[in-house]
N, C-alpha and C positions, 0 to 999 in steps of 0.2 A: 333298558336302559334305551333309553328315547335316542339318546343321539352319538349312537352308530349304528344307526338305523337308516339307510339311506330314501327319504321320500319316495311312496311308492310312482308316480307319477314317471319319475325319471329315469328309472330303471329294475327292468323284473327280473327272475332265474322263474321257465317254468320245469315243470317236473310228472312225468306222468306217475303215481301211483296206481295201477291196478289198470290201467284205464282209464284214470280222471286226470285232466289236467288239473293241478295247481298252482298258484302264480304267489310267488311269496320274496318281498322286497330283498335285493340287495343289501350283504352288509357295509361298511365299510371295508374292516379287515382284508374282507373277499376279492373286493376293486381295490385294494392297495398290489395285495395278494398277486391281482392277475395282470397288475399294472407290468410290478417288478419281474416274473415271468415275463413279458411282449421286451422287455426292455432292455433287460438281455440278451436277450434274441438279438434286436436291433442291434446292438452295442458290439458284440461282438462280429457277428457281419461288416457293419464296418471297420473293423481291426483285422482282421483279411481283408476285406477291400483296398486298401491303402497299402499291406505289409506289400499284398500283388505288385498297385501298382507302382512300392518304391523298386521292388522286385522290377518288375519291366522299364521305369528306364535306365537302373543303372545296369541293364545288360545291355541296353541300345547304347545309352553313352563310352560303352566300354568297346562295342562293335567300330559303334565312327573316332574313336580315336583311334584307334588299328586303322583302318583305310585313310584317314588320313594322312598327309608328310609333312609335319611341323616343322617347318622354319621361324629357325628358333632368332636371327637375325632381328626380323622383322616382328616379335612377340619385344624380343631386348628393346628398341626402337620407338614401337607404343609404348611399353613399360617403362622406359626412360621421358617420351612426352606427357605419360599420367604423374609421375614425381616430379618433376619439371613446372608442369601443373597447380599441381597444391601447394609444392612450395610455392611458387609466386603469389597462393590465393594466400595461402598463408602470413606471407609477407606482407601482403597487402589491408589484410584484417588482424593483422598485430600492428603496423601504421596507425593505421587510425583503432585499436584498443588507447593506443600510446597515449596519440594525440587528443580522441576520449579522457583519459585517464588523466591531463592536463589542464585539460581545461577542470577538469573538474576537480581538481586543489588549487585549482583559484579561483573556481569561486566558494569552496571549502572557507581559500583567505577569505575575500570576500564578504561572508556569511559571520567568519566571526568577528570583525571588524568594525561591522554594522553591530553585530551584540557586542560586540563591548562598546560600542556610542550607545547602542541603546539602556544598555544597562544603566551608565555612567548619568544620560538627561536623567534618565530614575532616579537612581540618588539624587544627584541635583534640581526636579521636581519638592522626591520627599526631604529635601533640607539633611542628610544620612552623609552626605562626602563636608571633606573643608572648607570646598571651597565655595559651597552653599550654605553652611554657617555663615562664612566671613562674609558671605553677600546678606545675608540678616542682623547678620551684628552690624551690615555701614547702611542698612536701611533702617534699624534700630535707631543710628547716631546718627541720621540726616533725621527723623525723627523729632527726636529732641531738641539737634539742632534747629532744629525750624517750627517750633515752637517758644523755648526759648527766642528769635527769633519772630515771631508773634508777640513773644509781649514786649517786647523792647520798643518798639513798631506801637504800638501800643498805647505805652506809656510817650514814647516822644509824641506820639497824638496827644495826649489829655494836654502834656507840657506842653504844645501849640497852643492848645483851644485854651487853655488860662490863661498862658501872657497875650493871646490875641481880647481876650475877658480886660485883662488887669490895664493896657494900652484904650481899650476901649472904654475903659472904665474915668483911666485918669486924663483923658481925654472928655470924658462929659463934667468930672470935677475943673478943672481947671478952667469950663467956661462958666461954673458955677461963680 
């Protein structure tokens, strides 16, 4: 298995067999095992150092508490001031949130109104609502009426032309 052998230029191990130096490449398993053993020792040492530091800090705090006289009234005042400050910040944040909530609701209502208007206009353009159908019917009726008026005007023009010719011809006939 060639893939388990690390290339010889990266790492080698040396063994002496009866005074002769022999170089052999490390295998992946050997390298991983060495890393695991080394890491375990480092992790254990770090954990013990953390435990020692925690115990030292705890001992230091307990000695500081025993040495200082505690003024409960000043602690209560500072605690009360902190609570009031937090309550004030909360109330300001809540007022701002309520204001923003009202603004969002107003804009949502405005958006709904605009969407309704847009859909109504879209239906009118498509001709799918009652008003659009009525408008299309009226347009068709207007076109029919205009065509009928144009026919009547054409007929009147023709009659006027004939009437004019008849008068002209009668004048010509009378002159003979």
